[in-house]
C-alpha positions as CSV (number, residue, x, y, z in Angstrom):
1,X,0.0,0.0,0.0
2,X,1.3,3.4,-0.9
3,X,2.1,5.9,1.9
4,X,-0.2,8.6,0.5
5,X,-3.1,6.2,0.8
6,X,-2.2,5.4,4.3
7,X,-1.9,9.0,5.5
8,X,-5.2,9.9,3.9
9,X,-7.1,7.2,5.8
10,X,-6.1,7.5,9.5
11,X,-4.3,9.7,12.0
12,X,-0.6,10.2,11.4
13,X,0.5,8.4,14.6
14,X,-1.6,5.3,13.9
15,X,-0.6,5.1,10.3
16,X,3.0,5.5,11.0
17,X,3.0,3.0,13.8
18,X,1.0,0.4,11.9
19,X,2.9,0.8,8.7
20,X,6.3,0.4,10.5
21,X,5.3,-3.1,11.4
22,X,2.9,-4.1,8.6
23,X,5.7,-5.3,6.3
24,X,7.1,-7.7,8.9
25,X,6.9,-11.4,8.1
26,X,5.4,-13.5,10.9
27,X,8.9,-15.0,11.7
28,X,10.3,-11.5,12.0
29,X,7.4,-10.4,14.1
30,X,7.6,-13.4,16.5
31,X,11.4,-13.7,16.7
32,X,12.4,-14.1,20.4
33,X,14.9,-11.6,21.9
34,X,17.4,-13.2,24.2
35,X,18.3,-10.1,26.2
36,X,18.0,-8.6,29.7
37,X,15.9,-5.7,30.8
38,X,17.5,-2.5,32.1
39,X,19.2,-2.9,35.5
40,X,16.6,-0.7,37.2
41,X,13.5,-2.4,35.6
42,X,10.7,-3.1,38.1
43,X,8.9,-6.4,38.3
44,X,5.5,-6.6,39.9
45,X,2.4,-8.7,40.4
46,X,-1.0,-7.5,41.5
47,X,-4.3,-8.0,43.2
48,X,-7.6,-6.0,43.5
49,X,-9.4,-5.4,46.8
50,X,-12.8,-6.9,46.0
51,X,-11.3,-9.9,44.3
52,X,-9.1,-11.1,47.2
53,X,-9.8,-9.4,50.5
54,X,-13.0,-10.9,51.7
55,X,-14.0,-9.5,55.1
56,X,-16.8,-7.8,53.3
57,X,-18.5,-6.4,56.4
58,X,-15.6,-6.6,58.9
59,X,-14.0,-3.7,60.6
60,X,-16.8,-1.3,59.8
61,X,-16.4,-1.7,56.0
62,X,-19.3,-0.4,54.0
63,X,-21.1,-2.3,51.3
64,X,-19.7,-1.9,47.8
65,X,-21.4,-2.2,44.4
66,X,-19.6,-5.6,44.0
67,X,-21.0,-6.8,47.4
68,X,-24.5,-5.9,46.2
69,X,-23.8,-7.6,42.8
70,X,-22.8,-10.9,44.5
71,X,-25.6,-10.8,47.1
72,X,-28.2,-10.4,44.4
73,X,-27.0,-13.6,42.8
74,X,-25.6,-12.0,39.7
75,X,-22.2,-13.8,39.6
76,X,-21.6,-17.3,38.4
77,X,-23.5,-20.0,40.4
78,X,-24.5,-17.3,43.0
79,X,-20.9,-16.9,44.2
80,X,-19.9,-13.9,46.2
81,X,-16.7,-12.1,47.3
82,X,-17.7,-12.3,51.0
83,X,-14.6,-14.4,51.9
84,X,-12.8,-14.5,48.5
85,X,-9.1,-15.3,49.3
86,X,-9.5,-14.0,52.9
87,X,-6.5,-11.6,52.4
88,X,-8.1,-9.3,55.0
89,X,-6.8,-11.9,57.6
90,X,-3.8,-13.1,55.6
91,X,-1.4,-10.2,55.2
92,X,1.6,-12.2,56.3
93,X,0.7,-15.2,54.0
94,X,0.4,-13.0,51.0
95,X,3.7,-11.2,51.6
96,X,5.3,-14.6,52.1
97,X,4.2,-15.5,48.5
98,X,5.5,-12.2,47.2
99,X,8.9,-12.7,48.8
100,X,9.1,-16.1,47.0
101,X,8.5,-14.5,43.6
102,X,11.2,-11.8,44.3
103,X,9.1,-9.1,42.8
104,X,10.2,-5.5,43.3
105,X,6.6,-4.1,43.6
106,X,3.2,-5.3,44.7
107,X,0.3,-3.5,43.1
108,X,-2.9,-3.6,45.1
109,X,-6.0,-1.5,45.4
110,X,-7.6,0.1,48.4
111,X,-11.3,-0.5,49.0
112,X,-12.8,3.0,49.3
113,X,-15.7,1.5,51.5
114,X,-13.2,-0.1,53.9
115,X,-11.7,3.4,54.5
116,X,-14.8,5.5,54.2
117,X,-17.9,3.2,54.6
118,X,-20.3,5.8,53.3
119,X,-17.8,7.2,50.8
120,X,-17.2,10.3,52.8
121,X,-14.6,11.2,55.4
122,X,-17.1,11.5,58.2
123,X,-17.6,7.8,58.2
124,X,-13.9,6.9,58.4
125,X,-13.1,3.4,59.7
126,X,-9.8,3.3,61.6
127,X,-9.8,-0.6,61.4
128,X,-9.9,-0.4,57.6
129,X,-6.9,2.0,57.5
130,X,-5.0,-0.2,60.0
131,X,-5.4,-3.2,57.6
132,X,-3.7,-1.3,54.8
133,X,-1.0,0.0,57.2
134,X,-0.2,-3.5,58.1
135,X,0.0,-4.6,54.5
136,X,2.2,-1.7,53.5
137,X,4.5,-2.1,56.4
138,X,4.9,-5.9,55.8
139,X,5.8,-5.2,52.2
140,X,8.4,-2.6,53.0
141,X,9.9,-4.9,55.7
142,X,10.3,-7.5,53.0
143,X,11.9,-5.1,50.5
144,X,8.9,-4.9,48.3
145,X,7.5,-1.5,47.3
146,X,3.7,-1.0,47.6
147,X,2.1,0.4,44.4
148,X,-1.4,1.5,45.4
149,X,-4.5,1.9,43.2
150,X,-7.1,4.2,44.8
151,X,-10.0,2.8,42.8
152,X,-10.5,-0.5,41.1
153,X,-14.2,-0.7,40.4
154,X,-15.6,-1.2,44.0
155,X,-17.5,1.9,44.6
156,X,-19.2,2.3,48.0
157,X,-22.9,1.4,47.5
158,X,-23.8,4.5,49.5
159,X,-22.4,6.7,46.7
160,X,-24.0,4.6,44.0
161,X,-27.4,5.2,45.7
162,X,-26.9,8.9,44.7
163,X,-26.0,8.1,41.1
164,X,-22.3,7.0,41.6
165,X,-20.0,8.2,38.8
166,X,-22.8,9.9,37.0
167,X,-23.2,12.4,39.9
168,X,-20.8,15.3,39.7
169,X,-20.6,15.5,43.5
170,X,-18.4,12.3,43.3
171,X,-15.5,14.4,42.1
172,X,-15.2,16.1,45.4
173,X,-15.8,12.8,47.3
174,X,-13.0,11.1,45.4
175,X,-10.7,14.0,46.0
176,X,-11.3,13.9,49.7
177,X,-10.7,10.1,49.7
178,X,-7.5,10.5,47.8
179,X,-6.3,13.2,50.2
180,X,-6.8,10.9,53.1
181,X,-4.9,8.1,51.5
182,X,-2.0,10.3,50.5
183,X,-1.9,11.7,54.1
184,X,-2.2,8.3,55.8
185,X,0.0,6.1,53.6
186,X,2.1,8.4,51.4
187,X,5.0,8.4,53.8
188,X,5.6,4.8,52.6
189,X,3.7,4.6,49.3
190,X,5.6,6.3,46.5
191,X,3.6,5.1,43.4
192,X,-0.1,5.7,43.0
193,X,-2.6,4.8,40.4
194,X,-5.7,6.9,40.7
195,X,-7.8,4.5,38.6
196,X,-7.3,1.1,37.1
197,X,-9.1,0.4,33.8
198,X,-11.6,3.2,34.1
199,X,-12.8,2.4,30.6
200,X,-14.3,-0.8,32.0
201,X,-16.2,1.3,34.6
202,X,-17.7,3.5,31.8
203,X,-18.2,0.7,29.3
204,X,-19.3,-2.3,31.4
205,X,-20.7,-0.5,34.5
206,X,-22.7,2.2,32.8
207,X,-22.8,1.3,29.1
208,X,-23.5,-2.4,28.7
209,X,-24.5,-3.0,32.3
210,X,-22.6,-6.3,32.6
211,X,-20.7,-5.0,35.6
212,X,-22.2,-3.3,38.7
213,X,-23.9,-1.0,39.0
214,X,-25.6,-2.6,36.0
215,X,-26.6,0.7,34.3
216,X,-27.4,0.2,30.6
217,X,-27.1,3.7,29.1
218,X,-24.4,4.0,26.4
219,X,-26.1,7.2,25.2
220,X,-25.6,9.5,28.2
221,X,-24.4,7.8,31.4
222,X,-21.3,6.1,30.0
223,X,-19.9,9.3,28.6
224,X,-20.8,11.3,31.8
225,X,-19.0,8.7,33.9
226,X,-15.8,9.1,31.9
227,X,-16.2,12.9,32.2
228,X,-16.4,12.6,36.0
229,X,-13.6,10.0,36.2
230,X,-11.2,12.3,34.4
231,X,-12.1,15.2,36.6
232,X,-11.7,13.0,39.7
233,X,-8.3,11.8,38.5
234,X,-7.1,15.4,37.9
235,X,-8.3,16.6,41.3
236,X,-6.5,13.7,43.0
237,X,-3.3,14.5,41.1
238,X,-3.5,18.1,42.0
239,X,-4.0,17.3,45.7
240,X,-0.9,15.2,45.7
241,X,1.1,17.8,43.7
242,X,0.0,20.7,45.9
243,X,0.1,19.1,49.3
244,X,2.3,16.0,49.3
245,X,4.8,15.8,46.5
246,X,7.4,18.0,48.0
247,X,7.5,16.1,51.3
248,X,6.7,12.5,50.1
249,X,8.5,12.5,46.7
250,X,6.1,10.0,45.1
251,X,4.4,9.7,41.7
252,X,0.8,9.7,40.7
253,X,-0.5,8.2,37.4
254,X,-3.4,6.3,36.0
255,X,-3.7,2.7,34.7
256,X,-5.6,2.7,31.4
257,X,-6.6,-0.4,29.6
258,X,-6.4,-0.9,25.8
259,X,-6.3,-3.5,23.2
260,X,-4.2,-3.1,20.1
261,X,-6.2,-2.7,16.9
262,X,-5.1,-3.9,13.4
263,X,-7.1,-3.4,10.2
264,X,-9.1,-6.4,9.2
265,X,-8.1,-5.9,5.6
266,X,-4.8,-3.9,5.3
267,X,-5.6,-3.1,1.7
268,X,-8.7,-1.2,2.7
269,X,-8.1,2.4,3.9
270,X,-11.5,2.4,5.6
271,X,-10.4,-0.6,7.8
272,X,-7.2,1.2,8.7
273,X,-9.2,4.3,9.7
274,X,-11.6,2.1,11.7
275,X,-8.7,0.5,13.6
276,X,-7.5,4.0,14.5
277,X,-11.0,4.9,15.7
278,X,-11.1,1.8,17.8
279,X,-8.1,3.0,19.7
280,X,-9.4,6.5,20.0
281,X,-12.7,5.2,21.5
282,X,-10.9,3.0,23.9
283,X,-7.5,4.5,24.9
284,X,-7.9,8.0,23.5
285,X,-11.1,8.6,25.4
286,X,-9.0,8.8,28.6
287,X,-5.4,9.3,27.5
288,X,-5.9,12.2,25.1
289,X,-7.4,14.6,27.8
290,X,-4.7,13.7,30.3
291,X,-1.6,13.5,28.0
292,X,-2.3,15.7,25.0
293,X,-4.5,18.8,25.5
294,X,-7.2,18.3,28.2
295,X,-9.9,17.4,25.8
296,X,-11.4,14.4,24.0
297,X,-9.7,13.2,20.8
298,X,-10.9,15.1,17.7
299,X,-11.8,11.8,16.0
300,X,-14.1,10.8,18.8
301,X,-15.8,14.2,19.0
302,X,-16.2,14.3,15.2
303,X,-17.7,10.8,15.1
304,X,-20.2,11.6,17.8
305,X,-21.3,14.8,16.1
306,X,-21.7,13.1,12.8
307,X,-23.9,10.5,14.5
308,X,-26.0,13.2,16.1
309,X,-26.7,14.7,12.7
310,X,-27.3,11.3,11.1
311,X,-29.7,10.2,13.9
312,X,-31.9,13.2,14.9
313,X,-34.6,11.0,16.2
314,X,-32.5,8.5,18.2
315,X,-29.5,10.2,19.7
316,X,-26.7,7.5,19.9
317,X,-24.2,9.4,22.1
318,X,-24.0,12.6,24.1
319,X,-20.4,13.6,24.8
320,X,-20.1,16.2,27.6
321,X,-17.9,19.3,27.0
322,X,-15.1,20.4,29.2
323,X,-14.7,24.1,30.0
324,X,-11.4,25.8,29.2
325,X,-10.6,25.7,32.9
326,X,-11.4,22.0,33.2
327,X,-9.1,21.3,30.2
328,X,-6.3,23.1,31.9
329,X,-7.0,21.3,35.1
330,X,-6.9,17.8,33.4
331,X,-4.0,18.2,31.0
332,X,-0.6,16.9,32.3
333,X,-2.0,15.2,35.4
334,X,0.1,12.1,35.3
335,X,3.7,11.2,36.3
336,X,3.5,8.0,34.3
337,X,1.1,6.2,31.9
338,X,0.0,2.9,33.3
339,X,-1.1,0.3,30.7
340,X,-3.4,-2.7,31.3
341,X,-3.1,-4.8,28.1
342,X,-4.3,-8.3,27.4
343,X,-5.3,-8.8,23.8
344,X,-5.7,-7.3,20.3
345,X,-8.5,-7.0,17.8
346,X,-8.9,-7.0,14.0
347,X,-11.1,-4.1,13.1
348,X,-13.1,-3.3,10.0
349,X,-15.3,-0.4,8.8
350,X,-19.0,-1.1,9.4
351,X,-22.1,1.1,9.3
352,X,-23.2,1.4,12.9
353,X,-26.4,3.2,12.1
354,X,-27.9,4.8,15.1
355,X,-26.8,2.1,17.6
356,X,-25.2,3.3,20.8
357,X,-21.9,2.0,22.0
358,X,-18.4,2.0,20.6
359,X,-19.1,-0.2,17.5
360,X,-22.2,1.6,16.6
361,X,-21.0,5.2,17.1
362,X,-17.6,4.3,15.9
363,X,-18.8,2.7,12.7
364,X,-16.7,-0.4,13.2
365,X,-16.7,-4.1,14.0
366,X,-14.0,-5.8,16.1
367,X,-12.9,-9.4,15.5
368,X,-10.2,-11.9,16.5
369,X,-8.0,-14.0,14.2
370,X,-9.0,-17.7,14.5
371,X,-5.3,-18.5,14.6
372,X,-4.7,-16.6,17.8
373,X,-4.5,-18.8,20.9
374,X,-7.7,-18.7,23.0
375,X,-7.9,-18.5,26.8
376,X,-10.6,-19.2,29.4
377,X,-11.9,-15.7,28.8
378,X,-14.1,-15.1,25.8
379,X,-12.4,-11.7,25.2
380,X,-8.7,-12.5,25.8
381,X,-6.9,-14.0,22.8
382,X,-3.1,-14.2,22.7
383,X,-1.6,-11.8,20.2
384,X,1.6,-10.8,22.0
385,X,3.1,-8.7,19.1
386,X,0.2,-6.3,19.7
387,X,1.8,-5.1,22.9
388,X,5.0,-4.0,21.1
389,X,2.9,-2.1,18.6
390,X,0.7,-0.5,21.2
391,X,3.7,0.6,23.3
392,X,5.2,2.3,20.2
393,X,1.8,4.0,19.4
394,X,1.5,5.2,23.0
395,X,5.0,6.6,23.0
396,X,4.4,8.5,19.8
397,X,0.9,9.6,20.4
398,X,0.9,10.6,24.1
399,X,4.5,10.8,25.4
400,X,6.3,12.7,22.6
401,X,6.0,16.0,24.5
402,X,5.5,15.0,28.1
403,X,8.3,12.5,28.5
404,X,6.8,10.3,31.3
405,X,7.5,6.6,31.4
406,X,5.1,3.7,30.7
407,X,4.3,1.3,33.5
408,X,2.7,-2.0,32.3
409,X,0.2,-2.2,35.2
410,X,-1.6,-5.3,34.1
411,X,-1.0,-8.3,31.8
412,X,-2.2,-11.8,32.2
413,X,-4.7,-14.5,31.2
414,X,-7.1,-16.8,32.9
415,X,-7.3,-20.6,32.8
416,X,-10.4,-22.7,33.5
417,X,-10.8,-24.0,37.0
418,X,-9.8,-27.7,36.9
419,X,-8.4,-30.4,39.1
420,X,-4.8,-29.5,38.0
421,X,-3.5,-26.9,40.4
422,X,0.0,-26.7,39.0
423,X,0.2,-27.1,35.3
424,X,-0.6,-23.8,33.5
425,X,1.8,-23.9,30.6
426,X,-0.6,-21.9,28.5
427,X,-0.1,-19.0,30.9
428,X,3.6,-19.4,30.8
429,X,3.6,-19.2,27.0
430,X,1.4,-16.1,27.2
431,X,3.6,-14.4,29.8
432,X,6.8,-15.4,28.1
433,X,5.7,-13.9,24.8
434,X,4.1,-10.7,26.2
435,X,7.1,-9.9,28.4
436,X,9.4,-10.5,25.5
437,X,7.4,-8.0,23.4
438,X,7.9,-5.4,26.1
439,X,11.6,-6.2,26.0
440,X,11.7,-5.6,22.2
441,X,9.9,-2.3,22.6
442,X,12.6,-1.2,25.0
443,X,15.7,-2.5,23.2
444,X,14.7,-2.3,19.6
445,X,12.3,0.7,19.6
446,X,13.6,2.8,22.5
447,X,10.2,3.0,24.3
448,X,10.6,4.0,27.9
449,X,8.9,1.1,29.7
450,X,9.9,0.9,33.4
451,X,7.7,-1.8,34.9
452,X,5.9,-5.0,34.1
453,X,3.0,-6.3,36.3
454,X,1.6,-9.8,36.0
455,X,-2.0,-10.2,36.9
456,X,-2.5,-11.7,39.4
457,X,-0.7,-12.9,42.5
458,X,-3.4,-15.4,43.2
459,X,-6.8,-16.6,41.9
460,X,-9.7,-14.5,43.0
461,X,-13.3,-13.5,42.5
462,X,-13.6,-12.5,38.9
463,X,-16.9,-10.7,39.0
464,X,-19.6,-12.2,36.7
465,X,-17.4,-15.3,36.3
466,X,-17.1,-15.8,40.0
467,X,-14.3,-18.3,40.8
468,X,-14.5,-20.2,37.5
469,X,-11.7,-18.2,35.8
470,X,-8.3,-18.3,37.4
471,X,-5.8,-15.5,36.8
472,X,-3.4,-16.4,39.6
473,X,0.3,-17.3,39.7
474,X,-0.9,-19.1,42.8
475,X,-3.8,-21.5,43.0
476,X,-6.3,-20.8,45.8
477,X,-8.5,-23.6,47.1
478,X,-11.8,-21.9,47.6
479,X,-13.3,-25.2,48.9
480,X,-11.4,-24.9,52.1
481,X,-12.2,-22.2,54.7
482,X,-8.6,-21.2,55.3
483,X,-8.0,-20.6,51.5
484,X,-4.6,-22.3,51.1
485,X,-2.4,-21.0,48.2
486,X,-0.2,-23.1,46.1
487,X,2.3,-21.8,43.5
488,X,1.6,-22.8,39.9
489,X,4.2,-23.6,37.3
490,X,3.9,-20.0,36.1
491,X,5.0,-18.7,39.5
492,X,8.3,-20.6,39.1
493,X,8.6,-19.3,35.6
494,X,8.0,-15.7,36.6
495,X,10.5,-15.9,39.5
496,X,13.2,-17.0,37.1
497,X,12.5,-14.2,34.7
498,X,12.8,-11.8,37.6
499,X,16.0,-13.5,38.9
500,X,17.6,-13.3,35.4
501,X,16.0,-9.8,34.7
502,X,14.9,-11.1,31.3
503,X,15.8,-13.9,29.0
504,X,19.6,-14.3,28.8
505,X,19.7,-17.7,30.5
506,X,20.2,-20.8,28.4
507,X,20.1,-23.6,31.0
508,X,18.4,-26.8,30.0
509,X,18.0,-28.8,33.3
510,X,16.2,-27.8,36.5
511,X,15.1,-29.5,39.7
512,X,11.4,-30.3,39.7
513,X,9.8,-28.0,42.3
514,X,8.4,-29.6,45.5
515,X,5.1,-27.9,46.2
516,X,3.3,-27.8,49.5
517,X,0.0,-26.3,50.6
518,X,0.4,-23.9,53.5
519,X,-2.7,-23.4,55.6
520,X,-1.6,-21.1,58.3
521,X,-1.5,-17.4,57.9
522,X,1.1,-17.1,60.6
523,X,4.1,-17.1,58.3
524,X,5.8,-13.8,59.0
525,X,8.8,-15.6,60.5
526,X,9.1,-18.0,57.5
527,X,11.8,-17.5,54.9
528,X,10.8,-16.7,51.3
529,X,8.8,-19.5,49.7
530,X,10.5,-22.2,47.7
531,X,9.6,-20.6,44.4
532,X,12.9,-19.0,43.5
533,X,15.2,-21.7,45.0
534,X,13.3,-24.4,43.2
535,X,13.2,-22.5,39.9
536,X,16.9,-22.2,39.3
537,X,17.7,-22.0,35.6
538,X,14.1,-22.3,34.5
539,X,14.2,-22.5,30.8
540,X,12.8,-19.3,29.4
541,X,12.2,-20.1,25.7
542,X,10.6,-23.5,25.7
543,X,7.6,-25.2,27.3
544,X,8.2,-28.8,26.4
545,X,8.5,-30.4,29.8
546,X,9.7,-34.0,30.1
547,X,9.7,-35.6,33.5
548,X,12.5,-38.1,33.7
549,X,12.5,-38.9,37.3
550,X,11.1,-37.8,40.7
551,X,13.6,-34.9,40.9
552,X,14.6,-33.8,37.4
553,X,12.9,-32.3,34.4
554,X,14.5,-32.0,30.9
555,X,13.5,-29.2,28.6
556,X,14.0,-29.4,24.9
557,X,14.7,-26.3,22.9
558,X,12.5,-25.9,19.8
559,X,14.2,-26.1,16.4
């Protein structure tokens, strides 16, 4: 395809990024880079409050929208997060697992309702704050830096009763909550995410209604929620910048989720433009205001206006407008760009008519390639090369002026719950490939990526899927009341990647790990778990595992 055809069909950044990779053969694209990460690279794993904590009504905690969701029987087989992994009572146990992985950072979210049961400072629960104090202190004592997300989807139900994120008063409530967290924990916490995957809140919480609070309004509510989320993020950043940065010396960013989008038919300019729109409606919806100019992307605004003219009798979207003061307030409010990335899409131009939602308003359809490896999730398909392309796009589109780094704040895949608690080679292959694509972006493309976070430390409550989908590096037995955790094969793999800081090792033989369930949460005096010591010289390029005896495993390198 000629360059003039490319530039006439999509934005300059997308066209340039896509065309730079479009001529690669599949073997060039998938070539494995046997190199190390920069010496100061940060390795992390993560959890989210409502997925692991349990203790849903303990210590004065208020009800959240996810508590209500579970209690109304809306999750798989009526499961709830009432106990989940019982991390509320197992701080030492969880930190023990983290020491075994040898991660630099642990990314976790605070439950707003555990701190402020009603969502407001007047309802403050000291027991809730003490729980996070204990976790933060235990991490630091183990040489692990806490990375804290202020909001990962679990809104206090008391705030939802007044409209939740559609009510403009929530901006001040979130600002006050953030202020308290910075004041209480900021002497020890130096990296903050205001929000994690806020697109999911707008899209699934208030657009499709598949997540709580279950609002199905992609015409008005979904866009209003994004508007208030962006203003809330900005106010939290300014609170930190004005009151705490000088003394505490930390960083505040936001963790945005995005797929990579490829044109379904590279020979069709309209498909290339549709792939560009897909990114603008997903990533640009949040990133453009924060990192470019304080406003929504021109592509998104233009598309919404065209639809409003096209559909005078059935308005498909109502995009709020920022004032000039609000644009100034939002622009530049991030010390890093966090990225949650799991999969890619093939996108084609399609007449969306007057249908609300991204595909309707965006005049596009999203697909997956049948050759991509599937996972237990119906939306995550493995296309690791998409991460490298997305990192290049982000660097060029959002960070070319404001030179902040990228933190990969979430990457992982679920497996089906089965009787096998150890063998998750599909997850290892996924992790290996995606981590290597980040390495390529750093070494080959010069993208400033400083952190990689694997989701998740352990299996947890996955919302509508309940406990049927397992994202964890550690298996959790939800049939037993004490919720024992057991490292999976992927935990050993990840610990070796961290130990080698990449993929430079070429060893072929490793001792087979001896795994034991640990059922006590009183493990603060225990040494790090056996994960790193039993994973010495884990082979990083091959997954062919041949057991040749009770103690040894041979790995064959692919030809």
